[in-house]
N, CA and C of each residue as an Amber inpcrd file, in Angstrom:
protein
   192
  64.3240000 -34.4880000 -62.2590000  63.8790000 -33.1190000 -62.4780000
  64.9090000 -32.3230000 -63.2820000  66.1870000 -32.5870000 -62.9940000
  67.2410000 -31.8680000 -63.7150000  67.2090000 -32.1930000 -65.2050000
  67.0000000 -33.4580000 -65.5140000  66.9910000 -33.8750000 -66.9230000
  65.8270000 -33.2120000 -67.6630000  64.6600000 -33.1710000 -67.0240000
  63.4900000 -32.5610000 -67.6600000  63.7520000 -31.0830000 -67.9430000
  64.3350000 -30.3820000 -66.9650000  64.6300000 -28.9580000 -67.1720000
  65.6500000 -28.7510000 -68.2790000  66.6460000 -29.6010000 -68.3190000
  67.6740000 -29.4680000 -69.3610000  67.0540000 -29.6850000 -70.7460000
  66.1730000 -30.6700000 -70.8620000  65.5020000 -30.9250000 -72.1470000
  64.6190000 -29.7370000 -72.5190000  63.8700000 -29.2000000 -71.5460000
  63.0120000 -28.0450000 -71.8290000  63.8290000 -26.8180000 -72.2270000
  64.9710000 -26.6320000 -71.5850000  65.8570000 -25.5190000 -71.9560000
  66.3390000 -25.6940000 -73.3920000  66.7450000 -26.9070000 -73.7330000
  67.1910000 -27.1780000 -75.1030000  66.0990000 -26.9150000 -76.1220000
  64.8710000 -27.3440000 -75.8030000  63.7530000 -27.0930000 -76.7150000
  63.4740000 -25.6030000 -76.8710000  63.5340000 -24.8690000 -75.7670000
  63.2990000 -23.4230000 -75.8340000  64.3860000 -22.7310000 -76.6560000
  65.6300000 -23.1740000 -76.4740000  66.7240000 -22.5610000 -77.2310000
  66.6350000 -22.8790000 -78.7220000  66.3280000 -24.1300000 -79.0610000
  66.1850000 -24.4780000 -80.4730000  64.9620000 -23.8080000 -81.0880000
  63.8980000 -23.6650000 -80.2980000  62.7270000 -22.9390000 -80.7790000
  63.0580000 -21.4910000 -81.0690000  63.8350000 -20.8710000 -80.1780000
  64.2720000 -19.4910000 -80.3850000  65.0890000 -19.3750000 -81.6630000
  65.9940000 -20.3120000 -81.8510000  66.8300000 -20.2980000 -83.0500000
  65.9920000 -20.4740000 -84.3140000  65.0100000 -21.3710000 -84.2590000
  64.1380000 -21.5900000 -85.4150000  63.3280000 -20.3590000 -85.7670000
  62.7790000 -19.6980000 -84.7400000  61.9850000 -18.4890000 -84.9860000
  62.8850000 -17.3700000 -85.4990000  64.1040000 -17.2970000 -84.9790000
  65.0490000 -16.2880000 -85.4540000  65.3510000 -16.4900000 -86.9400000
  65.6200000 -17.7330000 -87.3370000  65.8850000 -18.0110000 -88.7500000
  64.6570000 -17.7260000 -89.6130000  63.4660000 -18.0500000 -89.1050000
  62.2430000 -17.7640000 -89.8560000  62.0880000 -16.2570000 -90.0610000
  62.4370000 -15.4700000 -89.0380000  62.3580000 -14.0140000 -89.1670000
  63.3570000 -13.4740000 -90.1770000  64.5640000 -14.0160000 -90.1680000
  65.5830000 -13.5700000 -91.1220000  65.1590000 -13.9310000 -92.5440000
  64.6320000 -15.1270000 -92.7180000  64.1710000 -15.5470000 -94.0420000
  63.0040000 -14.6650000 -94.4990000  62.1100000 -14.3440000 -93.5530000
  60.9840000 -13.4720000 -93.8890000  61.4650000 -12.0940000 -94.3250000
  62.4630000 -11.5540000 -93.6410000  62.9800000 -10.2350000 -94.0040000
  63.7450000 -10.2480000 -95.3260000  64.3100000 -11.3930000 -95.6810000
  65.0890000 -11.4820000 -96.9190000  64.1970000 -11.5300000 -98.1570000
  62.9390000 -11.8420000 -97.9720000  62.0400000 -11.9010000 -99.1130000
  61.7240000 -10.4840000 -99.5870000  61.6120000 -10.2970000-100.8850000
  61.3780000  -8.9460000-101.4130000  60.0420000  -8.3390000-100.9710000
  59.0390000  -9.1480000-100.7660000  57.7270000  -8.6150000-100.3700000
  57.3340000  -9.1720000 -98.9970000  58.2050000  -8.9710000 -98.0040000
  57.9450000  -9.5380000 -96.6810000  56.7930000  -8.8230000 -95.9820000
  56.1370000  -9.5630000 -95.1130000  54.9630000  -9.0630000 -94.3920000
  55.4030000  -8.5130000 -93.0370000  55.2220000  -7.2260000 -92.7820000
  55.6310000  -6.6360000 -91.5020000  54.8740000  -7.2220000 -90.3060000
  53.6230000  -7.6140000 -90.5070000  52.8620000  -8.2190000 -89.4110000
  53.4570000  -9.5650000 -89.0270000  53.8900000 -10.3110000 -90.0170000
  54.5280000 -11.6040000 -89.7330000  55.8560000 -11.3820000 -89.0150000
  56.5960000 -10.3670000 -89.4060000  57.8650000 -10.0480000 -88.7360000
  57.6330000  -9.7160000 -87.2640000  56.5890000  -8.9220000 -86.9850000
  56.2760000  -8.5850000 -85.6000000  55.8700000  -9.8080000 -84.8030000
  55.0790000 -10.6780000 -85.4000000  54.6480000 -11.8930000 -84.7120000
  55.8510000 -12.7920000 -84.4040000  56.7440000 -12.9200000 -85.3690000
  57.9440000 -13.7320000 -85.1350000  58.8330000 -13.1120000 -84.0580000
  58.9270000 -11.7960000 -84.0280000  59.7170000 -11.1270000 -82.9970000
  59.1210000 -11.3920000 -81.6170000  57.7940000 -11.3320000 -81.5190000
  57.1460000 -11.5990000 -80.2310000  57.3960000 -13.0320000 -79.7840000
  57.2830000 -13.9850000 -80.6920000  57.5390000 -15.3750000 -80.3460000
  58.9870000 -15.5810000 -79.9090000  59.9090000 -14.8990000 -80.5770000
  61.3190000 -15.0310000 -80.2010000  61.5430000 -14.5340000 -78.7780000
  60.9290000 -13.4020000 -78.4470000  61.0820000 -12.8420000 -77.1090000
  60.4760000 -13.7750000 -76.0630000  59.3160000 -14.3290000 -76.3570000
  58.6700000 -15.2590000 -75.4120000  59.5480000 -16.4900000 -75.1980000
  60.0820000 -17.0420000 -76.2720000  60.9210000 -18.2380000 -76.1510000
  62.2230000 -17.9350000 -75.4280000  62.8140000 -16.7820000 -75.6680000
  64.0280000 -16.4060000 -74.9490000  63.7520000 -16.2350000 -73.4610000
  62.6490000 -15.5770000 -73.1260000  62.2890000 -15.4030000 -71.7280000
  62.0390000 -16.7310000 -71.0430000  61.3710000 -17.6400000 -71.7510000
  61.1260000 -18.9740000 -71.2080000  62.4340000 -19.7000000 -70.9400000
  63.3580000 -19.6170000 -71.8800000  64.6580000 -20.2670000 -71.6940000
  65.3860000 -19.6790000 -70.4970000  65.3620000 -18.3610000 -70.3470000
  66.0350000 -17.7340000 -69.2080000  65.3960000 -18.1390000 -67.8790000
  64.0740000 -18.1940000 -67.8420000  63.3980000 -18.6140000 -66.6170000
  63.7200000 -20.0650000 -66.2690000  63.7680000 -20.9150000 -67.2680000
  64.1090000 -22.3130000 -67.0210000  65.5510000 -22.4640000 -66.5370000
  66.4510000 -21.6770000 -67.0960000  67.8440000 -21.7110000 -66.6470000
  67.9440000 -21.2390000 -65.2030000  67.2130000 -20.1660000 -64.8700000
  67.2210000 -19.6720000 -63.4900000  66.6430000 -20.7110000 -62.5340000
  65.5830000 -21.4070000 -62.9580000  64.9910000 -22.4490000 -62.1320000
  65.9630000 -23.6050000 -61.9450000  66.6450000 -24.0020000 -62.9900000
  67.6270000 -25.0730000 -62.8920000  68.7560000 -24.7000000 -61.9410000
  69.2270000 -23.4710000 -62.0340000  70.2980000 -23.0210000 -61.1250000
  69.8150000 -22.9680000 -59.6820000  68.5710000 -22.5440000 -59.4590000
  68.0280000 -22.4870000 -58.1000000  67.8950000 -23.8900000 -57.5140000
  67.4550000 -24.8330000 -58.3220000  67.3130000 -26.2100000 -57.8490000
  68.6850000 -26.8180000 -57.5780000  69.6570000 -26.5250000 -58.4310000
  71.0060000 -27.0850000 -58.2640000  71.6810000 -26.5430000 -56.9970000
  71.3650000 -25.3200000 -56.6100000  71.9600000 -24.7300000 -55.3940000
  71.4070000 -25.3870000 -54.1250000  70.1120000 -25.6380000 -54.1180000
  69.4800000 -26.0990000 -52.8850000  69.0870000 -27.4810000 -52.9530000
């Protein structure tokens, strides 16, 4: 169970990083789409929250 959580945490963190880079690249374009920026921001927040929840779950399992 620990290994699965660690892998899921890694995937969530790399997903967050990928969406963050996609947002930065989108903003760097001269004619960037604000709707796309908002969508990427929402995905980043969801992925960050998922990573935090998985970390909290891993810590709870490790304690007990």
